[in-house]
C-alpha positions in Angstrom: -0.2 0.1 -0.1 1.0 3.4 -0.7 -0.4 6.3 0.9 -0.1 10.4 1.6 -2.6 12.9 3.4 -3.0 16.8 2.9 -4.9 18.9 5.2 -6.1 22.5 6.0 -7.7 24.3 8.5 -10.9 26.4 8.0 -13.7 28.4 9.8 -16.1 27.0 7.0 -18.8 24.6 8.3 -18.9 20.9 7.0 -22.2 21.7 5.4 -20.3 24.4 3.4 -17.6 22.2 2.3 -20.3 19.3 1.4 -22.1 21.5 -0.8 -18.9 22.2 -2.9 -18.0 18.4 -2.8 -21.5 17.4 -3.9 -22.0 19.9 -6.5 -19.6 17.8 -9.0 -20.3 20.1 -12.1 -18.7 23.2 -10.6 -15.7 21.2 -9.1 -13.5 23.1 -11.8 -14.1 26.3 -10.1 -12.0 25.2 -7.2 -10.3 22.7 -9.0 -7.9 24.5 -11.6 -6.4 21.0 -13.1 -10.3 20.2 -14.8 -11.9 21.3 -17.6 -15.1 19.7 -16.4 -16.7 17.0 -14.0 -19.8 15.0 -14.3 -21.9 13.3 -11.9 -24.1 10.0 -12.9 -26.6 9.7 -10.3 -27.2 11.2 -7.2 -24.1 12.0 -4.9 -24.1 8.9 -3.2 -22.5 5.4 -3.1 -22.6 3.6 -6.2 -22.7 6.7 -8.4 -19.8 7.8 -10.9 -18.0 10.9 -11.6 -16.2 11.7 -14.6 -13.1 14.3 -14.3 -11.8 15.9 -17.3 -8.6 16.9 -16.6 -7.0 19.9 -19.2 -5.3 18.3 -22.3 -5.6 14.6 -20.5 -7.9 11.5 -20.7 -10.8 11.6 -18.9 -10.9 10.0 -15.1 -13.6 7.6 -14.3 -14.3 7.7 -10.3 -17.0 5.6 -8.6 -18.5 7.0 -5.3 -17.5 4.3 -2.7 -19.1 6.2 0.4 -21.0 9.4 1.1 -21.7 10.6 4.5 -23.1 14.1 4.9 -21.8 16.3 5.6 -18.3 14.4 6.8 -16.9 12.6 4.1 -16.9 10.8 0.8 -14.6 8.2 -0.9 -14.0 7.9 -4.3 -12.2 5.3 -5.9 -10.5 4.3 -9.6 -9.4 1.1 -10.7 -6.6 0.2 -13.1 -3.4 -1.3 -13.5 -3.8 -3.7 -10.7 -4.5 -1.1 -8.1 -7.6 0.9 -6.6 -6.8 4.3 -6.2 -9.0 5.8 -3.0 -9.2 9.2 -1.9 -10.8 9.6 1.3 -12.5 13.3 1.8 -13.5 14.4 5.1 -13.9 17.3 7.6 -12.9 16.6 11.1 -14.2 19.0 13.9 -11.3 21.0 15.5 -13.2 23.3 18.2 -14.4 26.4 16.6 -12.5 25.6 13.3 -12.6 22.3 11.1 -9.6 20.2 9.6 -10.4 19.4 5.6 -8.3 16.1 4.9 -7.5 14.3 1.5 -6.2 10.9 2.5 -4.7 9.2 -0.8 -4.1 5.7 -0.8 -3.3 2.9 -3.3 -3.7 -0.6 -2.8 -3.8 -3.9 -5.0 -1.5 -6.5 -6.3 0.9 -3.7 -8.2 0.6 -1.0 -5.2 4.0 -1.3 -3.9 5.6 -0.5 -7.3 3.1 1.7 -9.1 2.1 3.3 -5.5 5.4 5.7 -5.5 5.2 6.3 -9.1 1.5 7.4 -9.7 0.7 8.5 -6.1 2.9 11.8 -5.9 1.5 13.0 -9.3 -2.1 12.1 -8.4 -1.8 14.0 -4.9 0.5 16.9 -6.2 -2.5 19.6 -6.6 -3.8 18.6 -3.1 -2.5 21.5 -1.2 -3.8 24.1 -4.0 -7.2 22.3 -4.5 -7.5 22.3 -0.4 -6.9 25.9 -0.4 -9.3 27.0 -3.1 -11.9 24.8 -1.7 -12.0 26.2 1.9 -11.5 29.7 0.5 -14.5 29.3 -1.5 -16.6 27.6 1.4 -15.3 30.3 3.7 -16.8 33.4 1.1 
């Protein structure tokens, strides 16, 4: 298994963060890597998200878990691995901590994880900063 975690503190409520997470078509407003994003079905376990990064092939995700307003988990399977991102909001007194935890599991995780994990998670600090800035406004 390979994993990494990024987090940021915010005064935004979990509900404000959830509204942004669950409005998939507007993800490009706070995730600059995306040209567009589409949700097939409700923002709930079992539904699919297609992300369209600028100048790259689309990325297909499955929502594995959605617990409003605390967390959602998306997964992508390819090349003998499962790439899972756990997005969560944790109460920290009068502030909240927004966390993106990425884990790569599967038969090829030990070899592919160190290769693809840093690329996948490299934008997490910028994405989290933009997410909480929008949620706070």
